[in-house]
N, C-alpha and C positions, 0 to 999 in steps of 0.2 A: 549114170548115163554112159552110153557107149561112144566110142570115137569112130568116125567113119569118113570116107572121102567126101569132100564138099565141093570140089572144083566143078564149075559148070552149072551150079544151081541158079545163078542169077540170070534173068532174062531181060536184056536191055538192048540199047543200040550196039551194033557190032563192035565199034571201037572201044566203047566203055566196057562192054562185056569181056573183051580180051584183057583189058587192064584189070578188071575185077578178078578174073580167073587167076591172073598171075599173083594176086595177093592171097589166094586161098591155097595153102599147102595141102598135100593129099590128106593130112590128118589134122587140119586146122580147126574145123568146126565140130561141135558136138552133135552126134547123130540125132536126127529128128527135131533139131532145134531151129529150123528155118520157118519163119512166118512170112507170108506173102499177102500184100494188100492190093486190092484192085483199084484203089484210088487214094488220093491224099499225097502229101509230100514224101512220106516214107514208103518205099516200095517193098523192102524186105528187112527182116530183122532176125538175128541169130546170135547164139552164144558161142564164145570162142575161148581160147587159152585154158585148156583143161588143167585142173589143179587137184591135189589130194590133201590140201591143208585142213579140210573138214572131214571128220571120220564118221559122219552120220550114216550115209549109205541108204537113205530111205527109198531111193529110186533104183535100188538094185546093186549099186556099187558106190565106192567113195570118191568117184571122179565127178567134180562139179566144174563150174565155169568161173573164170576170173574177170571176163570181159563180155560186154554186150556190144554188138556191132549192128549198124544199119546201113542201108543203101538208099539213095535217092536217085532221081533221074540224072543228076549232075555229079554226084559224089558217091562212090561205092565203098568208101573206107572211113566211115564216121564211127567212133567207138567211145565207150565210157567204161571205166573200171568199176567193179563192185565195191572197191575201197579196201583199205587196210582192215584185216580181220573179218572180211566178208567174202561170200561167194554167191553166185547165182545158183540157187538150188531148185531147178525147174526143168521141165521137158522142152519148152519152147517159149519165147516171148510172144505176146499177143498184141496185135495192132487193132486199134479202134479209135474212132473220133468220139471221145467221151464227153466233150463240152460243146459239140455242135458247131465248131468254128470252121469246119471243112478240112482240117488237118488231123492226121492220125497221131495219137499218143501211143507209147509203148508201155505195156503192162508186164511186169516181171516179178519174180519172187527172189528177194535178196535175204540171205541168212547171215546173221552175226555168229561168229564162233562161240560167243558167250551168251547171247540174248535170244537166239532162235530166229525164226523167220518173220518177215514183214512183206507186205505187198507194196511195190513201188511203181510210180508213174513217171515216165520220162517224156520230154517233148523236144522237138527240133527248134532251136533258137539260133539264128545267124549261123547256120551250117554246123552247129554243134549240138550234141545231146546234153540236156541238162535235167537234173532231178527236179520235178515239179512238186511232188508231195509223196508221202509214204504213210502207211498205217503204223500204229505202234508195234514194236516187237512183241512177240508172244511173251518174252521175258525170261526164257530159260534155254540153255543150249539143248540141241537135239529135239527141238519142238518145231513143227513145220505147219504150213498151210498149203492147201492144194487148190489152185485156181480153177474156176469154172469158165470164166470168160467175161464178155460184156454183152449187154442187151437191155432192152426196155422191158424189164420184168414186171413193172406195175402199170404199163400202158399209158403213162402220162406224157409220152413223147420225148422223154429224156433218157439217156443211157445210164445204166448202172453197171458196176463191175462187182463180181461176186467170187467168193472162194469158200472152201470148207476149212474152218479153223480146227486144226489138229484132227484130221480125218480118221485117225486110229484111236483117239482118246476122247476129246471133247465132242467132236462131230457136230459142229455148229455151222450152219450156212449164214455167212455174214455178207451183207450187200451194202455197197458204198456208192455215193455219187461224187463226181469230180466237176467242179464249176469253172475250171480253168486255172484255179489257184490252190484249191484245197480239196482233200477227200473228206467227206462227211458220211458217217454211218447212217443208213436209212432203215434197215431192217435186220432182224436176227430170227432164224428159224432153227430149232433144235432137232437133234436125232436124225441127221443126214450125213452121208459120206460120198466120196467119189474116188477113193484110192485105197489099195491094200498094200501093206508093208512089203517092199521089195519089188513091186511091179514097176516096170519102166514106162508105163503109160498111165495117164490120168483118164478115168472113164467119164463119159457124158460131156456136157457143155451146154451152150445155149442153142435153142432152135426157135424158129418162127414158123408156125403151121396155121393156115387159115387166119393170118394176121394177128395171131396170139403168140407172144414170146414167153417161153418157159425155160427154166433151168432143168436139165436132165441129170439126175443124181441117183444114188442108191439108198435103199433102206439101211439102217445101221448094221443089220445082220447080213447084208448082201443077198437077201432073198428076193427082192423086188426092185424093178426099175421104176422110178417115180418122176413125175413132171410137176414142177413147182412154179406157181406164179403168185403175184401179189395183187389182191383186189380189195379196194377200200381199206388199205392198210393191213389186211390180214392175209396170211399165207394159205393158199388153196393148193391141195395136192391131188394128183390123179395117179392111180396105179396103172402102169403100162405093161405089167406082166412080169414073169420071172426073169431073173438074171441068168444069162446063158450065152453061148457063142453068138456073136453078132447082135445081141440085144440092144446095146447102147447105140450102135451104128444105125440100126433100124429105127430107133426112137429119134435120133437126130435127123434122119431122113424123112420124118413124118410118116413112117410106115407102122407105127404103133400108136 
């Protein structure tokens, strides 16, 4: 991940915004790592405190984040550490109301220096970020998962969170539900990916077009853009055309 100027990214009441800006040094936040929510208790989330303790470099360099920070309407400096022997190995935290309670959860990728990556879900409790649940570690150092995001991929009215398990090796789409207390795996779909080694961006994501929510990913050989949804417990895939400049952005914008 790259380091870049982050001051001024928060949009809040004038007095609070000034206080927030003073907390963000010119090189405080990791570039591209700001998530913005349109509703819910958490308004912004971003990674901070760059570190080089993990030499994986899957996102183009060996600079990861040691801290996750969030802002609310009343507090712009709530933070939680990745923990000893861990980093946040991700492009940006993601905000979504996973359990339907009206408040956003924070979805992040946390990697152990010895056990690899896991997906983690944090929530705001009494003005503090707390870890609500996490998926199992992949189980080996230098093994990663690549988030897709959150959406109702099976059309049952509940949100799911999804990622590609080892997008350069196993290439498995794994889909989980969060009920407010625990993550439970709901579906697995093989032979899909959304990231290439060394790229600083994760391709694709969730989209909703004509009231249908799909995960936008790539074929394992990166030849095609695919849309995946779950219907009656089975994965249905549509070919949206070849991978090329702007292909994933067009798919996410419902133009493919």
